[in-house]
C-alpha positions in Angstrom: 4.0 15.6 4.7 5.5 12.7 2.7 6.3 13.4 -0.9 6.7 11.0 -3.8 7.8 12.1 -7.2 6.9 9.7 -10.0 8.1 9.0 -13.5 11.8 9.5 -13.5 13.7 8.3 -16.6 17.3 9.6 -15.8 19.5 8.5 -13.0 21.1 11.9 -12.2 17.8 13.7 -12.4 16.4 11.2 -9.8 19.4 11.6 -7.6 19.2 15.4 -7.7 15.6 15.2 -6.6 16.2 12.6 -3.9 18.9 14.8 -2.4 16.3 17.4 -1.7 14.8 15.1 0.9 11.8 13.5 -0.9 10.5 10.3 0.5 10.0 8.2 -2.6 10.6 8.0 -6.3 8.4 6.2 -8.8 9.5 4.1 -11.7 6.9 3.5 -14.4 7.0 0.0 -15.9 4.1 0.6 -18.3 5.0 0.8 -22.0 2.2 3.1 -23.0 3.4 5.8 -20.6 5.8 8.5 -21.9 7.7 8.1 -18.6 8.2 4.3 -19.2 11.6 2.9 -18.2 13.1 -0.5 -19.1 14.9 -2.6 -16.5 18.4 -1.3 -17.3 17.2 2.3 -17.0 15.4 1.5 -13.7 18.5 -0.2 -12.3 20.7 2.7 -13.1 18.2 5.1 -11.4 17.9 3.0 -8.3 21.7 2.6 -8.0 22.1 6.4 -8.1 19.8 7.1 -5.2 20.9 8.1 -1.7 19.8 5.9 1.3 16.3 6.0 2.8 14.5 6.8 -0.4 11.6 4.4 -1.1 11.8 2.9 -4.5 8.3 2.4 -6.0 7.6 0.3 -9.1 4.4 1.3 -10.9 2.5 -1.3 -13.0 -0.7 -1.2 -15.0 -2.5 -4.5 -15.6 0.9 -6.2 -15.9 1.4 -10.0 -16.2 2.7 -11.5 -12.9 5.6 -13.0 -14.8 6.7 -9.5 -15.9 6.4 -8.1 -12.4 8.4 -11.1 -11.1 11.1 -10.4 -13.7 11.4 -6.8 -12.7 11.6 -7.7 -9.0 14.4 -10.1 -9.8 16.4 -7.4 -11.6 15.6 -4.1 -9.8 15.6 -3.6 -6.1 12.1 -2.2 -5.5 10.6 -1.5 -2.0 7.0 -0.9 -2.9 4.6 -1.9 -5.7 2.1 0.5 -7.1 -0.9 -0.8 -9.1 -2.6 1.7 -11.3 -4.8 -0.6 -13.4 -7.7 -2.9 -12.7 -5.8 -5.4 -10.5 -7.8 -7.3 -7.9 -6.8 -7.3 -4.2 -5.5 -10.9 -4.7 -3.4 -9.9 -7.7 -1.9 -7.0 -5.7 -1.1 -9.1 -2.6 0.4 -12.1 -4.3 4.0 -10.7 -4.3 4.1 -10.6 -0.4 5.4 -7.0 -0.7 4.1 -3.6 0.4 1.8 -2.2 -2.2 -0.2 0.9 -3.0 -3.5 0.7 -5.0 -4.4 3.6 -7.1 -8.0 4.6 -7.7 -9.1 6.9 -10.5 -11.7 9.0 -8.6 -14.9 10.6 -9.8 -18.3 11.2 -8.1 -19.2 7.5 -8.5 -16.1 6.1 -6.8 -16.9 4.5 -3.5 -13.5 5.1 -1.8 -14.6 3.5 1.5 -15.7 0.3 -0.2 -12.4 0.2 -2.2 -10.4 0.7 1.0 -12.1 -2.3 2.5 -11.5 -4.4 -0.6 -7.8 -3.4 -0.6 -7.3 -3.5 3.1 -3.9 -5.3 2.7 -2.6 -2.3 0.8 0.0 0.0 2.5 -1.9 3.0 1.2 -4.6 4.1 -1.2 -3.6 6.6 -4.0 -6.4 8.8 -5.2 -5.9 10.1 -8.7 -8.1 11.9 -11.3 -10.4 9.7 -13.3 -9.6 9.7 -17.0 -11.2 7.0 -19.2 -8.3 7.0 -21.6 -5.4 7.1 -19.2 -4.1 5.4 -16.0 -2.6 8.5 -14.4 0.2 11.0 -15.2 -2.3 13.3 -16.9 -1.8 16.3 -14.7 -5.6 16.5 -14.2 -7.1 17.0 -10.8 -10.4 15.9 -9.3 -12.8 17.3 -6.7 -10.7 17.0 -3.6 -13.8 17.0 -1.4 -14.2 13.4 -2.6 -10.9 12.6 -0.9 -12.1 13.6 2.5 -13.2 10.1 3.6 -12.8 8.2 6.9 -10.8 5.1 6.0 -8.1 3.2 7.8 -5.6 3.2 5.0 -3.2 6.1 4.5 -4.4 8.4 1.7 -1.9 9.4 -1.0 -3.2 12.3 -3.1 -2.3 12.6 -6.8 -3.6 14.4 -9.9 -3.2 18.0 -10.8 -0.5 18.7 -8.2 2.1 21.3 -8.8 3.9 24.0 -6.7 0.8 26.2 -7.0 -1.7 23.6 -5.8 0.4 21.7 -3.2 -0.5 23.8 -0.2 -4.2 23.8 -1.1 -4.2 20.0 -1.4 -2.6 19.6 2.0 -5.0 22.1 3.6 -8.1 20.6 2.0 -7.4 16.9 2.3 -4.6 16.5 4.8 -3.4 13.3 3.1 -0.6 11.1 4.3 1.4 11.9 1.2 1.4 13.8 -2.1 2.4 12.1 -5.3 3.4 14.4 -8.2 4.7 13.7 -11.7 3.8 16.1 -14.5 3.5 19.1 -12.2 7.2 19.3 -11.6 8.5 18.5 -15.0 10.5 20.3 -17.7 9.3 17.7 -20.2 7.8 14.2 -19.8 10.1 12.1 -17.7 12.6 14.9 -16.9 11.9 16.7 -13.6 12.6 20.4 -12.9 14.6 20.6 -9.7 13.5 24.2 -9.0 9.9 23.2 -9.3 10.5 20.3 -6.9 12.1 22.7 -4.4 9.0 24.9 -4.7 6.7 22.0 -4.4 8.4 20.7 -1.2 8.3 24.2 0.2 4.6 24.7 -0.4 3.6 21.1 0.7 5.4 21.5 4.0 4.4 25.1 5.0 
């Protein structure tokens, strides 16, 4: 089970988490998020990481000029789009990207997977009309049991208590957690991360 932890704001905190063997860390380039980082923070975090950790940059309806600026300053491996970006907007950077969907009963995940077939993976998160992720809310995971070609990354409401259930119920390619392993917004709890990894990989 691949594990991504999103929303780091401190370099040492990210390094401590990465040293536990997680697969990816997420950096939030969205000013309305409490886990937002500027480019100098992001660069410091990235430079602190050990090798073989995928560095994911998260954007929400960002201007292409801003994304280009970030890519010039911060070595990022994968883009993650959490807004209303079109498939063409996501693909224009010629980089691996993940498209996040806010899922409810009306979401046609199969149709979205076909539309975003150039994506490296589809991230399924809870639908909240006022937020683009990071809410700690979950959704009906039965909706995530779909037959699509893209790897499914499950997010929303994940924590050490729900990780095993999420894996058992959905069997996704990866889990993506943020608020569920935090001490406070943007600061991760290393003990919670250890427990999360243990439960997700049972």
